[in-house]
C-alpha positions as CSV (number, residue, x, y, z in Angstrom):
1,M,-3.4,-309.8,-27.6
2,K,-4.2,-312.6,-25.3
3,F,-7.8,-312.6,-23.9
4,I,-8.0,-315.0,-20.9
5,C,-11.6,-315.6,-19.9
6,Y,-14.2,-318.0,-18.7
7,P,-16.8,-318.2,-21.5
8,K,-19.8,-318.6,-19.1
9,C,-18.8,-315.4,-17.2
10,S,-21.1,-312.4,-18.0
11,T,-18.3,-309.9,-17.4
12,C,-16.1,-311.9,-19.8
13,K,-18.8,-311.8,-22.4
14,K,-19.1,-308.0,-22.1
15,A,-15.4,-307.6,-22.5
16,K,-15.4,-309.9,-25.6
17,D,-18.2,-307.9,-27.1
18,W,-16.4,-304.7,-26.4
19,L,-13.1,-306.0,-28.0
20,E,-15.1,-307.1,-31.1
21,A,-16.9,-303.7,-31.3
22,Q,-13.5,-301.9,-31.2
23,G,-12.1,-304.2,-33.9
24,I,-9.3,-305.4,-31.5
25,A,-7.9,-308.8,-32.6
26,Y,-7.3,-311.3,-29.8
27,E,-6.4,-314.9,-29.0
28,L,-9.1,-316.4,-26.7
29,R,-8.0,-318.7,-23.9
30,D,-10.5,-320.5,-21.6
31,I,-9.1,-320.1,-18.1
32,K,-10.8,-323.3,-16.9
33,A,-9.5,-325.4,-19.7
34,D,-6.0,-323.8,-19.8
35,N,-5.1,-322.3,-16.5
36,P,-2.4,-319.7,-16.4
37,T,1.0,-321.0,-15.2
38,Y,3.0,-319.8,-12.3
39,D,5.4,-318.1,-14.7
40,E,2.7,-316.4,-16.7
41,L,1.0,-315.2,-13.5
42,S,4.3,-313.9,-12.1
43,E,5.0,-312.0,-15.3
44,W,1.4,-310.5,-15.6
45,Y,1.5,-309.5,-11.9
46,R,4.8,-307.7,-12.4
47,L,3.7,-306.0,-15.6
48,S,0.3,-305.0,-14.3
49,G,1.5,-302.9,-11.3
50,L,-1.6,-304.1,-9.5
51,P,-1.7,-305.6,-5.9
52,L,-1.6,-309.4,-6.1
53,K,-5.0,-309.6,-4.5
54,R,-6.6,-308.1,-7.6
55,F,-5.7,-311.4,-9.4
56,F,-8.0,-313.4,-7.1
57,N,-11.6,-314.0,-8.0
58,T,-12.8,-312.8,-4.6
59,S,-16.5,-313.3,-5.4
60,G,-16.0,-316.8,-6.6
61,L,-17.4,-319.9,-4.8
62,L,-13.9,-321.6,-4.7
63,Y,-12.3,-318.5,-3.1
64,K,-15.0,-318.4,-0.4
65,S,-15.0,-322.1,0.2
66,M,-11.2,-322.1,0.7
67,E,-11.6,-319.2,3.1
68,L,-8.9,-317.3,1.3
69,K,-10.0,-314.0,2.6
70,D,-8.4,-315.0,5.9
71,K,-5.5,-317.0,4.5
72,L,-4.1,-314.7,1.8
73,P,-2.7,-312.1,4.3
74,T,-0.4,-314.7,5.8
75,M,0.8,-316.1,2.5
76,S,3.9,-315.0,0.6
77,E,3.5,-313.6,-2.9
78,E,5.1,-316.8,-4.2
79,E,2.6,-319.0,-2.3
80,Q,-0.3,-316.9,-3.6
81,L,1.0,-317.2,-7.2
82,K,1.4,-320.9,-6.9
83,L,-2.1,-321.2,-5.5
84,L,-3.5,-319.2,-8.5
85,A,-1.7,-321.5,-10.9
86,T,-3.5,-324.5,-9.5
87,E,-7.0,-323.5,-10.5
88,G,-8.3,-321.2,-13.1
89,M,-11.5,-320.5,-11.2
90,L,-9.5,-318.7,-8.5
91,V,-8.2,-316.2,-11.0
92,K,-10.0,-312.9,-11.6
93,R,-11.1,-312.6,-15.2
94,P,-11.1,-311.5,-17.9
95,I,-7.4,-310.8,-18.3
96,A,-6.1,-308.9,-21.3
97,V,-2.4,-309.2,-22.1
98,S,-1.1,-306.9,-24.8
99,G,2.7,-306.3,-25.0
100,D,3.6,-304.8,-21.6
101,K,0.0,-304.0,-20.7
102,V,-2.0,-306.4,-18.4
103,L,-5.6,-305.6,-17.4
104,V,-7.5,-307.7,-14.9
105,G,-11.3,-307.5,-14.7
106,F,-13.3,-305.5,-17.2
107,K,-13.5,-301.8,-16.8
108,E,-14.2,-300.1,-20.1
109,K,-12.2,-296.9,-19.2
110,E,-9.1,-299.0,-18.4
111,W,-9.5,-301.2,-21.5
112,E,-9.5,-298.1,-23.7
113,A,-5.7,-298.3,-23.3
114,L,-5.7,-301.4,-25.6
115,K,-6.7,-299.4,-28.6
């Protein structure tokens, strides 16, 4: 399983602690040091079944400073995915990728599916 996170993020720390408590092995990837690519994001978006907006870190400073709340509705999916691929801090985290399952953000009930 891939675990994409920002180590300083408290939600990511909770998710990491949860994975370890469940004995789930993972490969950690720092989203700031190794931003997901356009192809990865496209695949994860497709597999997740989630709305693309869920992949944006809407509470982040960068999201707010770029005024993306107003811009995203007028952007195509391709433009949004390309934007996400430019900067890890725009991407909602943590992301868990296990086979054909992709989880965005940490909600323990959803993550139970990883067991």
